KOLLO-164032 format. One line per 5 residues: their letters; for each residue x, y, z of N, C-alpha, C, O. Coordinates in steps of 0.001 Angstrom, whole numbers. Each point is the difference from the previous one (the first is absolute). Layout:
REM residues N
A = X,Y,Z,X,Y,Z,X,Y,Z,X,Y,Z | ...
***
This chain:
REM residues 339
XXXXX = 829,-1209,0,-829,1209,0,863,1259,0,1224,-78,107 | -1855,1211,-225,741,1231,-289,652,600,1236,-667,284,995 | 1981,-97,-1074,740,715,1028,654,1210,-645,557,-105,-1093 | -619,1254,1759,660,1196,-522,1470,-84,360,341,-271,1151 | 531,498,-2116,1433,-87,264,483,1186,824,-473,1125,-161
XXXXX = 1424,-1404,1045,638,1076,743,854,789,-968,793,-577,-743 | -947,1899,745,880,794,-857,1363,147,650,1027,-31,-677 | -1020,191,1993,1276,228,665,-147,-324,1474,-592,771,756 | 1123,-1898,-353,-143,-404,1396,1094,589,879,13,-217,1211 | 919,974,-1831,1088,572,786,-270,1453,380,917,710,414
XXXXX = -2142,-267,-546,-306,1378,363,169,222,1496,44,-956,773 | 49,2213,-368,72,319,1428,-1057,1037,333,-611,606,-881 | 417,-422,2166,-1058,883,489,598,1013,971,832,-339,841 | -1270,1576,-974,507,1100,822,-247,-250,1481,-1032,-549,385 | 1989,958,436,-147,-151,1462,-1172,831,509,-557,-294,1058
XXXXX = 177,1337,-1809,-1147,820,427,-1287,-837,19,-888,244,816 | 794,-1229,-1718,-1190,-867,-14,47,-1004,1146,-1043,-479,445 | 2240,155,35,119,-841,1201,-546,780,1201,-753,-540,812 | 1145,1820,-710,-533,858,1076,-1527,77,-77,-689,-88,1017 | 168,254,-2244,-1466,86,-181,-677,-1283,472,-1011,45,702
XXXXX = 1579,-1193,-1094,-596,-1288,353,-29,-205,1515,-914,-630,533 | 1924,1169,151,115,-191,1453,-783,1024,816,-118,-138,1217 | -414,1156,-1874,-583,1158,683,-1053,-373,1052,118,398,1159 | -1141,-1158,-1554,-1082,-350,943,503,-909,1113,-391,157,1156 | 1255,-1104,-1500,561,-913,1002,794,789,1045,-43,-293,1195
XXXXX = 765,1296,-1684,802,843,896,-905,794,944,263,109,1197 | -1334,440,-1771,-947,783,805,-657,-850,1091,-394,515,1046 | 281,-1804,-1300,-613,-908,986,1019,-594,968,-334,-850,826 | 1580,1309,-937,1022,-436,944,461,-1433,-190,494,-619,943 | -646,77,-2151,418,-1380,-265,1518,-74,-195,656,1014,-234
XXXXX = -121,-2207,332,1446,-194,-77,485,64,-1455,59,-1011,-700 | 282,2212,277,443,250,-1378,1312,-723,-296,191,-564,-1078 | 703,596,2060,1325,-580,-200,-89,-1497,-323,729,-504,-854 | -1629,-194,1547,-152,-1448,-235,-510,-275,-1407,448,-948,-645 | -1386,1773,159,-535,-168,-1361,1093,235,-1036,135,-758,-960
XXXXX = 644,1821,1167,1092,316,-933,1036,-1120,-19,504,-377,-1058 | -194,-149,2243,986,-1071,113,-439,-1226,-797,804,-605,-709 | -2083,241,830,-520,-1164,-730,-18,234,-1507,88,-945,-785 | -201,2207,388,11,334,-1432,1430,222,-508,204,235,-1191 | 786,-309,2094,1394,188,-409,354,1441,-304,881,266,-817
XXXXX = -1571,680,1478,270,1431,-220,622,568,1276,-609,-76,1067 | 1797,635,-1162,676,510,1188,-526,1384,378,-522,737,-836 | 676,-408,2118,-415,1323,467,829,1090,-663,-484,1111,-216 | 1738,-1430,-107,870,980,-660,-617,462,-1326,71,1179,-346 | -679,-2118,-391,-636,362,-1270,-1163,954,229,-236,920,-783
XXXXX = -483,-1161,1872,-1186,804,311,362,1468,194,-820,886,-239 | 2045,-637,672,420,1380,289,712,665,-1170,470,1132,122 | -385,-1830,-1260,637,602,-1187,-1065,309,-1044,-640,-906,-533 | 458,2185,249,-1078,431,-904,128,-574,-1406,-1002,-155,-699 | 2240,-164,274,213,-487,-1367,-35,-1523,-111,48,-548,-1101
XXXXX = -132,-128,2239,61,-1468,-17,-1186,-601,-739,-1068,605,-91 | 1277,-1808,-436,-1061,-747,-656,76,-1441,484,1061,-464,417 | -2180,-238,-472,-22,-1413,391,-418,-826,-1206,-612,519,-934 | 941,-1792,956,-373,-864,-1122,-1498,-263,24,-654,149,1032 | 121,-542,-2182,-1415,-353,-105,-350,-1081,1015,-1034,78,663
XXXXX = 1895,-1086,-541,-309,-1114,907,19,441,1468,-781,-506,806 | 1666,1445,-454,24,518,1374,-1298,758,313,-584,-166,1072 | 145,996,-2019,-1222,771,221,-1216,-924,75,-889,193,829 | 864,-1198,-1704,-1105,-965,13,-50,-736,1341,-1076,-234,551 | 2263,-130,-31,52,-690,1290,-458,919,1126,-663,-440,939
XXXXX = 1021,1724,-1038,-454,965,1011,-1525,105,-18,-635,51,1053 | 49,-17,-2252,-1465,41,-151,-610,-1199,743,-969,152,744 | 1541,-1330,-952,-497,-1219,659,129,116,1518,-928,-345,732 | 2088,837,-255,225,119,1448,-1001,960,635,-575,-293,1048 | 371,1447,-1694,-955,987,533,-1415,-590,7,-739,139,974
XXXXX = 379,-798,-2078,-1338,-608,-106,-210,-1053,1086,-1082,-95,578 | 2121,-696,-302,-103,-1038,1040,-173,600,1384,-866,-421,767 | 1706,1419,-451,-28,607,1342,-1308,771,230,-589,-76,1078 | 142,819,-2102,-1192,838,150,-1289,-718,-396,-1095,515,226 | 1227,-1722,-825,-1144,-693,-593,-733,944,-952,-1221,149,53
XXXXX = 2016,489,-932,-544,1008,-916,893,77,-1240,1162,393,94 | -1701,-763,-1245,771,21,-1248,44,1387,-636,582,177,-1071 | -1202,811,1736,-37,1369,-527,773,952,913,-295,1194,44 | 1277,-1714,679,913,800,835,-705,832,1070,569,984,474 | -1770,-1345,-87,-706,761,1034,-458,1365,-451,-162,901,823
XXXXX = -53,-727,-2136,-315,1336,-537,-1501,253,-162,-397,1102,-378 | -438,-2102,656,-1445,186,-98,-616,-208,1379,574,-695,839 | -1755,1302,-598,-680,-161,1285,-320,-1466,280,-123,-403,1156 | -13,-393,-2220,-281,-1430,144,1182,-795,-544,415,204,-1140 | 120,-1098,1943,1179,-780,-425,-339,-906,-1182,-1088,-570,-78
XXXXX = 2050,453,-839,-105,-970,-1093,689,-1271,505,1190,-213,-228 | -1965,-619,917,581,-1104,758,769,-982,-877,-258,-118,-1198 | 1222,-593,1827,830,-969,-710,-860,-997,-758,-954,-559,540 | 1309,348,-1798,-754,-938,-837,-1024,683,-890,-591,-648,-865 | 366,1954,1060,-1012,721,-794,352,-1,-1487,-843,-304,-843
XXXXX = 2101,647,526,398,74,-1411,-26,-1383,-639,-372,-149,-1164 | 768,-858,1930,-17,-1386,-484,-1431,-398,-378,-235,-579,-1061 | -706,893,1935,-1417,-312,-250,-518,770,-1214,-707,-552,-843 | 1068,1836,767,-435,837,-1122,525,-547,-1325,-762,-155,-955 | 2063,-139,894,598,-463,-1255,-592,-1329,-455,-162,-239,-1197
XXXXX = -160,-623,2159,-574,-1301,-358,-1445,150,-481,-450,-720,-891 | -263,1665,1496,-1426,141,-330,-239,664,-1364,-1056,-196,-602 | 2036,988,106,-212,690,-1289,515,-802,-1185,-240,367,-1151 | 944,-1456,1425,624,-796,-1042,-1011,-571,-1000,312,-208,-1173 | -1520,-39,1661,-1021,-639,-840,-782,997,-865,-833,-410,-809
XXXXX = 1090,1700,969,-718,1004,-802,305,-198,-1487,1098,-420,-364 | -2076,724,-486,192,-193,-1451,924,1058,-594,912,-314,-766 | -1159,1566,1130,763,1105,-592,646,842,1090,-359,-90,1174 | 1324,917,-1590,651,877,962,-999,990,594,127,380,1164 | -1106,38,-1942,-1002,943,517,-753,-611,1176,-154,640,1039
XXXXX = -314,-1876,-1198,-739,-659,1087,907,-223,1214,-414,172,1146 | 1655,-559,-1428,954,-223,1094,253,1301,764,24,7,1231 | 165,1100,-1970,292,1283,635,-1182,478,836,188,532,1093 | -1405,-720,-1601,-1188,368,778,-52,-786,1310,-369,530,1048 | 746,-1800,-1133,24,-854,1191,1086,456,984,-226,35,1209
XXXXX = 1407,313,-1740,1109,469,846,-421,1235,788,212,80,1210 | -817,891,-1918,-410,1250,651,-1102,-252,1025,1,590,1080 | -934,-1464,-1424,-1083,-345,929,573,-622,1286,-420,331,1109 | 1375,-1227,-1287,639,-668,1136,699,1023,902,-176,-15,1218 | 976,910,-1832,737,995,787,-946,1021,634,269,499,1093
XXXXX = -1372,-187,-1774,-992,921,573,-634,-581,1262,-312,734,938 | 124,-2053,-917,-551,-665,1185,1036,-99,1114,-329,56,1185 | 1595,-204,-1596,1064,-272,961,502,1257,706,157,16,1221 | 95,1039,-2002,595,1219,554,-1060,1054,280,-1043,27,-653 | 1307,838,1617,-966,1034,379,280,1360,-629,-927,775,-241
XXXXX = 2200,-479,-28,371,1370,-383,-26,267,-1499,-33,1157,-421 | 46,-2221,-395,-40,144,-1460,-1223,-717,-557,-309,-1124,398 | -385,1785,-1324,-1034,-656,-813,373,288,-1453,251,1150,-362 | -214,-2191,-465,407,191,-1394,-1063,-496,-970,-768,-914,300 | 744,1541,-1469,-939,-400,-1056,702,2,-1349,929,772,-236
XXXXX = -1393,-1652,-641,509,-54,-1372,-951,759,-917,-1208,-235,24 | 1743,1139,-826,-787,728,-998,647,-180,-1369,1223,-95,-107 | -2037,50,-928,530,-31,-1362,-589,1175,-768,-1218,168,-65 | 2096,640,-512,-429,1138,-816,741,-51,-1319,1221,148,-51 | -1985,-362,-1027,588,-114,-1337,1104,-1060,-10,-274,-1175,243
XXXXX = 1526,1580,-523,1078,-992,-148,747,-290,1293,909,-830,12 | -1278,1500,1077,777,-141,1226,-818,-563,1157,-1201,240,127 | 1906,-1000,709,-584,-504,1242,638,764,1155,1174,364,-57 | -1955,-126,1099,474,736,1179,-359,-767,1263,-1130,-462,158 | 2102,330,741,-314,-447,1358,30,1261,848,1052,612,184
XXXXX = -2211,-232,329,-106,1225,798,-54,-391,1478,-783,-861,400 | 1632,1512,401,90,-300,1434,-617,1159,784,412,1151,-146 | -1396,-1469,970,-633,1003,870,455,-246,1432,-172,-1098,529 | 762,2134,109,366,-159,1411,-1242,177,864,-848,851,-269 | 760,-1662,1299,-1110,129,936,386,894,1176,-853,439,771
XXXXX = 2159,-178,-650,485,881,1067,914,1040,-635,-320,542,-1058 | 1449,-260,1691,906,1030,-543,845,-563,-1136,135,-1212,-165 | 434,2139,-618,938,-397,-1058,1209,-659,652,512,486,1009 | -61,-1587,-1585,1141,-724,573,1295,394,-714,-19,801,-936 | 1128,-1362,1380,1279,291,-657,160,-908,-1215,-670,-1026,-123
XXXXX = 1573,1426,-771,194,-715,-1266,213,-1499,206,-527,-809,-764 | 1284,436,1775,331,-1401,231,-1261,-864,164,-31,-1149,-442 | -1002,1708,1076,-1256,-744,199,-684,-277,-1334,-426,-1125,-262 | 320,2154,-583,-621,-192,-1321,827,-974,-840,-547,-863,-687 | 1881,1014,751,872,-845,-813,-115,-1468,405,-32,-880,-860
XXXXX = -31,612,2165,-120,-1386,471,-1349,-582,-413,-84,-1145,-443 | -955,1938,592,-1352,-410,-395,-56,-324,-1496,-543,-1026,-410 | 1121,1933,-399,9,-209,-1454,894,-1170,-399,-276,-688,-983 | 1341,462,1740,893,-1114,-302,-731,-1340,158,183,-911,-806 | -1000,801,1837,-776,-1224,215,-959,-235,-1174,-128,-1121,-492
XXXXX = -538,2183,55,-975,-111,-1099,704,-239,-1334,-324,-941,-725 | 1285,1801,412,673,-48,-1298,829,-1282,-146,15,-612,-1068 | 672,210,2138,792,-1228,-46,-858,-1212,-310,389,-876,-773 | -1556,839,1385,-929,-1109,-236,-573,50,-1419,-170,-1036,-641 | -124,2239,159,-490,163,-1376,1009,-538,-1017,-364,-733,-920
XXXXX = 1637,1106,1094,1041,-420,-940,150,-1521,-2,148,-617,-1055 | -186,21,2246,127,-1458,72,-1199,-673,-665,170,-939,-778 | -1363,1406,1073,-1209,-597,-582,13,96,-1526,-411,-929,-695 | 889,2066,185,25,220,-1451,1171,-713,-662,2,-203,-1214 | 994,-178,2011,1190,-635,-565,853,967,-794,764,-418,-870
XXXXX = -886,1710,1157,794,1026,-697,0,1280,812,-751,145,964 | 1606,782,-1373,7,1299,675,-1234,803,-395,-330,112,-1180 | -336,436,2169,-1082,967,-257,651,1377,129,328,439,1102 | -147,231,-2229,687,1295,26,-929,1086,523,-1095,198,-527 | 1534,497,1558,-770,1107,561,385,1262,-755,1181,302,-171
XXXXX = -2193,431,-279,259,1223,-769,267,1184,931,905,801,-234 | -1710,-708,1294,120,1165,885,-552,-339,1380,-922,-804,140 | 1515,1441,884,-533,-85,1364,-196,1415,513,909,825,-100 | -2081,-532,646,-261,1287,656,-358,-274,1459,-794,-893,297 | 1382,1663,600,-233,-201,1435,-199,1333,710,531,1028,-422
XXXXX = -1301,-1059,1502,-251,1216,785,1176,362,906,157,1158,386 | 664,-2146,-50,1058,214,993,1139,870,-537,118,229,-1204 | 716,249,2131,1212,738,-384,999,-967,-630,-46,-1206,242 | 935,1750,-1043,1060,-834,-587,985,-407,1093,337,814,860 | 129,-2068,-882,1058,-385,954,1302,677,-395,114,530,-1105
XXXXX = 868,-543,1999,1293,639,-297,629,-583,-1254,594,723,-799 | -728,-2043,628,546,-668,-1184,-1011,-1042,-469,-349,-915,747 | -118,1055,-1980,-1006,-969,-483,524,-880,-1125,-780,-615,-727 | 2120,553,581,575,-771,-1103,-374,-1483,81,-300,-617,-1022 | 316,45,2225,-370,-1414,151,-1443,-241,-443,-311,-1030,-597
XXXXX = -562,1989,897,-1403,-128,-417,-138,96,-1518,-791,-720,-609 | 1567,1615,10,-57,155,-1464,490,-1262,-702,-555,-411,-1019 | 1600,-199,1577,511,-1250,-578,-1057,-1096,111,-196,-778,-934 | -476,723,2063,-968,-1081,240,-1302,201,-772,-577,-971,-491 | 106,2207,374,-1309,256,-612,102,657,-1377,-198,-656,-1023
XXXXX = 502,1940,1002,121,727,-1280,692,1326,257,128,431,1146 | 316,212,-2213,715,1277,144,-948,1147,377,394,943,688 | -1641,-1038,-1147,-945,1115,183,-801,-170,1292,-1118,-516,-13 | 1707,957,1126,-705,13,1288,-173,1449,412,979,736,124 | -2218,-325,89,-288,1392,362,-554,63,1421,-776,-858,422
XXXXX = 1197,1900,310,-376,140,1414,-852,1245,219,-138,847,-883 | -436,-758,2098,-864,1124,373,-1145,195,-1000,-366,1127,-336 | -187,-2242,-126,-1106,37,-968,-1342,0,740,-39,-142,1222 | -1050,302,-1964,-1325,66,626,-580,-1382,274,-945,-135,778 | 1519,-916,-1428,-485,-1360,262,1147,-996,-162,1080,340,-485
XXXXX = -1344,-1578,904,1002,-1068,-101,-435,-1000,-1059,-1088,-569,91 | 1931,351,-1095,-330,-1073,-958,1239,-478,-735,1015,693,-59 | -1120,-1909,-506,987,-440,-975,-731,-212,-1316,-1162,-407,-22 | 1852,685,-1065,-587,-83,-1336,790,-1001,-832,1231,20,-2 | -1941,-893,-704,673,-952,-896,-919,-311,-1179,-1186,330,26
XXXXX = 1730,-956,-1044,-747,-315,-1216,-1130,-980,320,236,-1053,592 | -1462,1401,-986,-1171,-828,308,45,-1375,-677,-677,-926,446 | 1463,785,-1514,89,-1292,-694,535,-1119,899,-308,-1175,-203 | 1103,1553,1185,534,-1007,924,-1132,-762,708,148,-1174,340 | -1258,1848,-130,-1105,-610,759,-590,-1225,-702,-648,-832,633
XXXXX = 877,728,-1947,-561,-1136,-760,895,-1244,39,-385,-1052,-511 | 1562,1161,1107,926,-1144,31,-625,-1163,766,-569,175,1077 | 691,-1364,-1661,-501,-1223,643,999,-442,1075,1209,34,-229 | -1700,-441,1383,864,-476,1081,483,-1412,-320,-790,-876,-353 | 2101,672,483,570,-1290,-393,803,-645,1124,955,-727,-275
XXXXX = -1306,967,1507,761,-589,1104,-724,-1232,553,-1215,-145,-140 | 1996,-737,772,-603,-1182,618,611,-198,1387,811,810,447 | -1200,-1884,227,448,-257,1367,1528,-83,91,601,469,967 | 5,-1064,-1977,1460,-173,4,716,1344,-136,944,287,737 | -1403,535,-1690,655,1310,-185,-309,919,1191,819,843,364
XXXXX = -2004,-1009,241,-336,787,1201,959,-355,1138,470,878,722 | -189,-2161,-573,881,-433,1081,1390,613,-172,599,450,977 | -82,-426,-2205,1309,623,-263,-50,1503,313,930,559,580 | -2031,74,-978,-170,1441,217,-12,327,1496,701,909,446 | -1489,-1646,318,-176,332,1423,1263,-328,800,276,637,1017
XXXXX = 493,-1637,-1480,1257,-335,672,996,1155,-96,837,182,884 | -934,595,-1965,934,1108,-238,-590,1362,342,551,1033,-381 | -1677,-1030,1105,-605,1270,425,469,289,1435,15,-915,824 | 369,2165,-501,-171,1246,-761,1131,338,-990,-74,1026,-676 | 1109,-1862,579,1142,365,-843,-412,313,-1436,478,974,-581
XXXXX = -1363,-1795,1,-359,226,-1407,-823,1273,-198,-23,548,-1102 | -647,-72,2138,-743,1260,-120,964,1184,-122,-346,1045,-549 | 1553,-1230,1070,972,1095,15,820,88,-1276,411,1091,-394 | -164,-2230,-261,983,13,-1095,-559,-204,-1393,693,299,-972 | -1889,-782,830,-377,-533,-1300,-252,1025,-1098,448,-178,-1133
XXXXX = -1156,1241,1462,-706,664,-1091,500,1401,-300,-689,987,256 | 1904,-910,-805,524,1303,-383,-462,352,-1415,-381,-871,-783 | 424,2149,481,-452,466,-1314,1011,-429,-1078,1116,519,-31 | -1492,-1459,-853,963,-514,-980,284,968,-1139,985,-168,-719 | -1840,1190,541,165,914,-1130,947,1161,299,450,690,-915
XXXXX = -148,-474,2202,926,1083,341,1380,-324,-571,457,-1141,58 | 194,2160,-608,1342,-203,-556,949,-488,1095,846,-861,-239 | -995,1418,1439,867,-411,1112,-176,-1488,305,966,-675,353 | -2202,154,-489,-235,-1436,227,693,-843,-1064,569,-1049,300 | -622,1521,-1556,637,-730,-1101,1525,-29,181,646,-1027,-207
XXXXX = -88,2187,599,1454,61,209,387,-859,1200,984,-739,-44 | -1760,843,1102,280,-788,1214,0,-1494,-315,861,-747,465 | -1842,327,-1262,-100,-1410,-368,1253,-442,-764,534,-1085,234 | -80,1941,-1147,1212,-302,-766,1214,-106,924,788,-939,-108 | -643,1908,1017,1154,12,902,-2,-1207,941,1055,-525,356
XXXXX = -2252,97,38,-96,-1135,921,457,-1303,-650,387,-944,689 | -435,900,-2022,320,-1245,-713,1469,-162,-358,405,-1038,-524 | 396,2066,807,1434,-97,-312,831,433,1214,-483,746,852 | 1706,-1206,-779,897,377,1097,371,1478,-131,91,510,-1116 | 125,188,2239,373,1427,-57,1194,287,-903,79,1081,-584
XXXXX = 851,-2025,460,1164,215,-885,-413,127,-1460,728,581,-805 | -1908,-1130,458,-465,11,-1398,-1085,1046,-266,-606,5,-1072 | 357,883,2045,-1031,1016,-207,399,941,-1139,1150,424,-112 | -2137,-115,-725,235,880,-1146,-77,1465,411,-528,338,1060 | 1062,516,-1914,-183,1443,189,-1441,345,-383,-655,-746,-728
XXXXX = 173,1883,1228,-1397,365,-251,-281,163,-1494,-1075,-378,-466 | 2025,934,-294,-245,188,-1444,-144,-1345,-728,-712,-101,-998 | 1408,-943,1518,-131,-1337,-594,-1371,-606,321,-601,-679,-833 | 123,935,2046,-1340,-479,373,-1052,731,-823,-983,-601,-433 | 1189,1904,216,-937,795,-810,-139,-601,-1397,-1104,-95,-537
XXXXX = 2240,-313,-51,-28,-626,-1331,-822,-1295,21,-783,-262,-912 | 973,-539,1962,-736,-1266,111,-1505,228,125,-803,-806,-468 | 436,1918,1108,-1423,319,182,-531,885,-1134,-1126,493,62 | 1951,-298,-1098,-376,842,-1144,-396,1413,412,-992,548,-480 | 1783,28,1374,-241,1372,454,1264,817,-210,1100,-542,-104
XXXXX = -1278,1862,44,1167,886,-35,493,189,1433,-727,-266,957 | 1968,730,-823,548,274,1338,-878,1001,746,-285,-167,1186 | -143,1223,-1911,-809,1054,636,-1337,-558,491,-463,342,1088 | -156,-1214,-1911,-1315,-561,368,100,-874,1248,-820,112,910 | 1832,-983,-874,108,-911,1143,297,762,1293,-484,-359,1074
XXXXX = 1295,1426,-1198,287,811,1194,-1237,769,461,-247,145,1197 | -519,342,-2162,-1230,741,340,-1021,-924,664,-655,381,971 | 523,-1629,-1515,-946,-969,567,399,-379,1433,-845,-97,890 | 2143,-113,-692,463,-348,1348,-243,1160,966,-404,-206,1144 | 655,1422,-1621,-211,1177,855,-1477,119,397,-315,335,1142
XXXXX = -585,-612,-2093,-1445,91,293,-436,-1071,1007,-1003,154,696 | 1788,-1253,-635,-289,-1071,970,765,202,1306,-40,-844,895 | 741,1987,-804,662,372,1252,1236,-803,331,301,-227,1172 | 430,-214,-2210,1165,-845,255,1056,252,-1075,-334,429,-1105 | 1588,-688,1413,1084,104,-986,585,-1390,-236,-261,-929,764
XXXXX = 1049,796,-1822,622,-1297,-304,968,-397,1122,57,-1163,401 | 698,2140,94,945,-285,1087,-744,-474,1250,449,-907,700 | -1581,1533,-438,-789,-384,1180,-533,-1436,-131,-10,-757,970 | -434,395,-2191,-466,-1371,-230,1119,-999,282,-217,-1023,649 | 1423,1335,-1147,1141,-899,215,339,-88,1491,256,-1083,526
XXXXX = -260,2237,144,276,6,1442,-1040,-796,771,334,-760,908 | -1616,944,-1285,-1088,-705,701,150,-1515,-128,-214,-736,963 | 582,276,-2161,147,-1450,-214,1189,-541,782,-82,-1072,599 | 1179,1807,-604,1163,-448,775,-317,6,1498,367,-927,722 | -1050,1978,-261,-385,88,1419,-930,-1149,390,219,-676,1005
XXXXX = -1278,460,-1827,-974,-1053,314,636,-1388,-53,-311,-865,819 | 1200,660,-1787,697,-1287,-103,907,-209,1207,97,-1105,532 | 572,2192,-101,876,-89,1171,-792,-361,1250,433,-834,795 | -1606,1470,-621,-849,-302,1160,-442,-1457,-35,-31,-679,1026 | -310,212,-2226,-405,-1397,-174,1148,-946,386,-217,-972,723
XXXXX = 1425,1253,-1200,1169,-835,323,285,16,1504,283,-1039,598 | -360,2229,2,346,144,1423,-1014,-682,917,363,-511,1059 | -1625,503,-1464,-1037,-551,876,-335,-1458,-304,-580,-689,839 | 943,215,-2034,-419,-1356,-376,1140,-969,-298,-240,-1193,-186 | 1490,1692,137,1107,-890,-346,1151,176,991,-12,905,835
XXXXX = 995,-1780,-945,1202,81,829,1162,626,-781,1143,-35,457 | -1427,601,-1620,1072,576,-832,818,1024,797,-551,791,766 | 1857,-821,-958,866,985,670,-152,1364,-677,-517,103,-1113 | 981,942,1811,-43,1342,-598,846,48,-1271,-332,712,-948 | 1419,-1467,934,840,-78,-1200,-797,-567,-1173,37,546,-1103
XXXXX = -761,-1648,1344,-787,-638,-1057,-1119,920,-497,-241,109,-1203 | -435,548,2147,-1087,910,-370,564,1168,-806,-562,410,-1015 | 1688,113,1498,665,1109,-691,356,-386,-1443,-213,780,-928 | 750,-1981,752,370,-478,-1344,-1235,-168,-875,-19,408,-1161 | -1016,-1019,1744,-1204,-297,-776,-703,1268,-470,-622,24,-1061
XXXXX = 732,1029,1869,-664,1265,-349,954,956,-719,-320,1169,-214 | 1502,-1686,-157,951,739,-836,592,1239,676,136,1051,-627 | 215,-1181,1915,747,1051,692,1492,-319,-94,386,-1155,-176 | 449,2191,296,1457,-198,-83,496,-866,1155,836,-885,-176 | -1383,1169,1379,424,-751,1177,-1087,117,1081,-914,813,-141
XXXXX = 998,-1612,1218,-1026,27,1048,-173,1363,666,-1105,349,416 | 2179,419,-313,-139,1314,654,-852,950,-851,-754,811,537 | 880,-916,-1868,-840,821,-900,-1458,-412,137,-890,851,4 | 640,-2169,108,-1367,-502,207,-539,504,1334,-1140,457,80 | 1965,-539,974,-401,435,1341,-422,1468,-22,-1038,364,553
XXXXX = 1858,480,-1201,-303,1439,-68,-1299,255,-773,-842,787,434 | 686,-1458,-1582,-1201,200,-827,-1242,-450,755,-1030,675,-24 | 1131,-1816,693,-1165,-538,713,-423,942,1129,-1189,231,221 | 2169,299,478,-319,931,1093,-626,1286,-542,-879,592,626 | 1348,-177,-1793,-575,1199,-639,-1454,-266,-412,-856,871,154
XXXXX = 577,-2071,-677,-1353,-346,-451,-990,-169,1147,-1150,430,-94 | 1604,-1058,1179,-952,-412,1048,184,706,1335,-867,-71,870 | 2004,757,-707,245,681,1270,625,-891,1064,353,486,1074 | -209,-1776,-1348,616,-929,964,993,-906,-720,20,-70,-1229 | 800,-621,2011,1019,-873,-586,-613,-1334,-433,-1084,-357,461
XXXXX = 1764,-381,-1340,-495,-1329,-389,-179,-922,1211,-889,-850,22 | 1751,1036,984,-80,-839,1205,-1319,129,726,-458,-956,626 | -177,2150,-701,-1283,206,697,-1086,-917,-557,-925,-387,714 | 1048,44,-1998,-994,-887,-618,248,-1463,375,-888,-843,-120 | 2099,560,570,344,-1385,351,-267,-297,1465,-29,-1166,393
XXXX = -168,2196,426,-101,-161,1456,-1026,-1052,421,279,-845,851 | -1460,905,-1451,-1081,-890,431,-48,-1305,-775,-844,-858,263 | 1761,709,-1230,-71,-1202,-850,337,-1227,826,1049,-65,640 | -1949,-906,-661,215,-1213,791,1026,-888,-697,327,-1076,501
***
C-alpha cells in the first residue's frame, strides 16, 4: 500500500521549538530535565539560542511529554488530547473513500476532542480551506502549527502524497523565527490576520484513500517522527538543490552556476528564487553539514576526525569551530547524553 517517501530524514529542529514544546509542562512544575534526558537533549543545548536538535530527538521529546502529561497536544488546550487519541483517529479515518470524507472525519474528531479550537472545511471554486475558530483567546504560533501538523500529516499519509499548502493565514503574532514552520508547511504564512485558515488545491479532496492495516501499522510506529519530516514543498528551488546535495558527498558538491545549468536556469534566476525563499546556497550547504553532523554525533560512534573528513573539513579543529558557530555549542555537548 501507499507510503509517502521521506524527503530528508536528517533534518533538524530549532531549539526554540523545544522551548515551545516544554512550555506547559514547565508551567505545571513537571520535571523538564528528566524529559530532556530521555530524549537525549542536554541542558547546555537548551541555553544556546542557535542550537538545533535532530528530528528523532524532538520526536522522542514529544513522546516523553505526552507520556508524562497524558496529553499529545503538549497541554496547550483546555482539554487534554489523551494518549492514544491520534492512534485512534488515524485508524478510524483509514476506511474513508476519499480525502474529503477523511478530512471531514478528522476535523469532527478533533472538534469533539479539543475545547479551544473548532475547525471546518470549506470549498470555494478551485480552493479548499480549513478554517480554525478559537473558542477562547488567540494562541501562539506553535499551537496552530502543532494542530495543523496533526491534520496535514494525516492528510498526506492518507493520500499517499504531499498535499501542497498554498497559504496559511493566522490571527497570532509572528514568532521570532518562523523558518522551521515555512519548511514544514509553506513559504506563504501571514500573521495578524482577521481569521485562521490554510488554503490548498481543492482537487486533492478527490484523492482515493489507499491505506490498509499494514501501512497504518508502519505509519503509527513512526509517529510523531513522520509528522515532522515527511512533507516538504518539493517545488521550492531550495528543496530541489537540497535533494541534490543530500545525494552526493560534500567533496563532490557543485558550484551554484553548475546547479543552475542542471535546473535549466540562469545564475540570476536561481539566486533570485533562493532569495525569495529566504535562503542562500551557502546556507543550504551549511545546514546540510550541520544537520549531518548532529545526526553523526547523536546516532553514531564516529570520531570527530571521521565526521570532519566525511563533511569535507580540513581538520577536526575547523569542524569544531564551524559547529560551534552554527549551533552555539561544541560537538561534545551533543554527545553528552548519548548512551
